[in-house]
C-alpha positions in Angstrom: 143.5 64.5 113.2 146.1 65.1 115.8 146.6 68.6 114.5 142.9 69.4 114.7 142.8 68.0 118.3 145.9 70.1 119.2 144.2 73.3 117.8 141.1 72.6 119.8 143.2 72.2 122.9 145.0 75.4 122.3 141.7 77.2 121.7 140.2 75.8 124.9 143.3 76.8 126.9 143.1 80.3 125.3 139.4 80.7 126.1 140.1 79.4 129.6 142.9 81.9 130.1 140.8 84.8 128.9 138.0 83.8 131.2 140.4 83.5 134.1 141.8 86.9 133.3 138.4 88.4 133.1 137.4 86.8 136.3 140.6 88.1 138.0 139.9 91.7 136.7 136.3 91.5 137.7 137.3 90.2 141.2 139.8 92.9 141.6 137.3 95.6 140.6 134.7 94.1 142.9 137.3 93.9 145.7 138.4 97.6 145.4 134.8 98.6 145.1 134.0 96.7 148.3 136.9 98.0 150.4 136.4 101.6 149.2 140.0 102.8 149.2 140.5 106.2 150.9 143.5 108.5 150.5 145.0 109.5 153.8 148.4 110.2 155.4 150.5 108.2 157.9 153.5 109.1 160.0 156.8 108.7 158.1 158.7 108.4 161.4 158.3 108.1 165.2 157.2 111.6 166.1 158.0 112.7 169.7 155.7 114.5 172.0 155.2 118.3 171.6 156.5 118.3 168.0 155.2 120.5 165.3 154.1 118.4 162.3 155.7 119.2 158.9 155.2 117.9 155.4 158.3 115.7 155.8 156.4 113.8 158.6 153.7 112.6 156.2 153.4 109.7 153.7 150.4 109.6 151.4 148.8 106.3 150.9 145.5 104.6 150.2 143.9 102.4 152.8 140.5 100.7 153.2 138.0 103.2 154.5 136.7 100.7 157.0 140.0 100.8 158.7 139.9 104.6 159.2 137.9 105.6 162.2 135.8 108.7 161.9 138.1 110.7 164.2 141.2 110.4 162.0 142.5 113.3 159.9 142.4 112.6 156.1 143.6 116.0 154.6 147.2 117.1 155.1 146.0 120.6 155.6 144.4 119.4 158.9 147.7 117.8 160.0 150.6 120.1 159.1 151.2 122.8 161.6 149.6 121.0 164.6 151.6 119.7 167.5 151.7 116.2 168.9 150.2 115.8 172.4 152.6 116.7 175.2 152.2 113.2 176.7 152.1 111.0 173.6 154.3 109.9 170.6 152.9 109.0 167.2 154.6 105.8 165.9 155.8 105.5 162.3 153.0 104.1 160.1 150.2 105.4 162.2 147.3 107.5 160.8 146.9 110.9 162.5 144.0 110.7 164.9 142.5 113.9 166.1 143.2 113.0 169.8 146.9 112.9 168.9 147.2 116.4 167.6 146.6 119.9 169.1 146.7 123.5 168.0 149.6 125.4 169.6 147.1 127.4 171.7 145.8 124.1 173.1 149.1 122.9 174.5 149.3 123.0 178.3 152.6 124.9 178.1 151.4 127.2 175.3 152.2 130.3 177.4 155.8 129.2 177.9 156.3 128.8 174.2 155.4 132.5 173.7 158.0 133.9 176.0 160.9 135.9 174.6 164.5 135.7 175.7 164.8 137.2 179.2 161.1 136.9 179.9 159.1 134.8 182.4 155.4 134.3 183.1 153.7 136.1 186.0 150.3 134.7 187.0 147.6 136.9 188.5 144.2 135.8 189.7 141.4 137.6 187.9 137.7 137.5 187.1 135.3 138.9 184.5 135.0 142.2 186.4 138.7 142.8 186.6 139.5 141.6 183.2 136.9 143.4 181.2 137.4 143.1 177.5 141.1 142.2 177.7 142.1 139.1 175.6 145.2 136.9 175.1 147.8 138.5 172.9 146.9 142.0 173.9 149.3 144.5 175.7 148.2 145.9 179.0 149.4 148.4 181.6 149.8 147.0 185.1 148.2 149.3 187.6 148.9 149.0 191.3 147.0 150.5 194.3 148.7 150.3 197.7 146.6 151.3 200.8 148.1 153.6 203.3 147.1 154.3 206.9 145.2 157.6 207.3 146.0 158.5 203.7 144.5 157.9 200.3 145.9 154.8 198.6 149.0 155.3 196.5 148.1 154.4 192.9 149.7 154.4 189.5 151.0 152.3 186.6 153.9 150.0 187.5 154.6 148.3 184.1 153.6 149.5 180.6 152.8 147.4 177.6 153.0 144.0 179.3 151.8 141.1 177.0 148.9 138.8 178.0 150.0 135.3 177.0 147.1 133.4 178.3 143.8 133.6 180.1 142.5 130.4 181.7 139.7 129.1 184.0 140.2 127.6 187.4 141.0 124.2 185.8 143.9 125.7 183.8 142.0 125.4 180.5 141.8 128.2 177.9 138.5 130.0 177.7 137.7 128.6 174.3 138.4 125.0 175.4 135.1 123.0 175.1 135.9 121.2 178.3 136.5 124.4 180.2 134.1 126.7 182.0 134.8 129.8 179.9 135.1 131.8 183.0 138.5 133.6 183.5 140.3 132.8 186.8 143.9 133.7 186.2 145.9 135.6 183.6 149.5 135.1 182.6 151.7 138.1 181.7 155.0 138.0 179.9 157.4 140.1 182.0 161.1 140.5 182.5 162.7 138.2 185.0 164.1 141.0 187.0 160.5 142.3 187.5 159.3 139.3 189.4 160.3 140.5 192.9 158.6 143.9 192.5 155.5 142.4 191.0 155.3 139.9 193.9 155.7 142.7 196.4 153.0 144.8 194.7 150.7 141.8 194.7 151.4 141.2 198.4 150.8 144.7 199.7 148.4 146.1 197.2 145.9 145.3 194.4 147.0 144.8 190.8 144.6 145.7 188.0 145.2 145.4 184.3 144.1 148.1 181.8 144.4 148.0 178.0 147.5 149.8 176.8 147.3 152.9 174.6 148.5 150.7 171.7 147.4 147.2 172.8 149.1 145.4 169.9 152.3 147.3 169.8 155.3 144.9 169.8 158.1 147.4 169.9 158.7 147.2 173.7 157.2 145.0 176.4 156.8 145.2 180.2 158.7 148.5 180.6 158.9 150.1 184.1 156.8 153.3 184.3 159.7 155.4 185.6 157.7 158.5 186.0 155.0 156.8 188.1 155.1 157.4 191.9 153.9 153.8 192.6 156.9 152.5 190.6 159.4 154.6 192.6 157.6 153.7 195.9 157.8 149.9 195.2 161.3 150.1 194.0 162.3 151.9 197.3 160.5 149.3 199.4 162.2 146.5 197.5 165.6 148.2 197.9 165.1 148.6 201.7 164.0 145.0 201.9 167.1 143.9 200.2 169.3 146.1 202.5 167.6 144.5 205.6 168.2 141.0 204.3 171.9 141.6 203.8 174.0 139.7 206.4 175.7 142.0 209.0 179.5 142.5 208.5 181.5 140.6 211.1 
């Protein structure tokens, strides 16, 4: 009798355990169905401002879809290669929100990143009429016209094959920025540092215009003086005379 009672107790406990297990599995399935897990990526470390995101900065994980806002990136292809905002840091464990990341061309100092050794950026005011079909990344010839009293203006090319590194509106935004006006206001050129003075002089006494170079995407040489141009020789002489006058007199 005791044995039969023991067997019944064992059977009841076994059935109860099975039922509890089934309930647990059912509850887990229902739970995961309800929370709708979504694969995404989080930061593996504290990522400083203006840092290019690499695969090493990502950790793949699954989180509840309800906790991922619509403006978060889910695919690593949308994250890798972008830059953190210049004024913000992404903390370790954070998902990558779209407002945190920018394309290189969207960075405020994008133009500076494109300068080569020995180069600096020279800014010129412009408009649609002056700019024509010139776009960022293109090479241009820098043409100068200097008025002269009782004579025709002296004109010619000062620099050849200067690179356009950016074109922006009056708010300093790129022309394709959705928050910008799309109307060009100034253009930035990559020039050699030693050319700044003569460009400033040309801008002060004459008018500078940009024209597409013969080979607008040639990268062999950039911002070379047009040595055979009369305007280049004229401005170089003016600059030299100005420097001579500014020299202190010998005691």
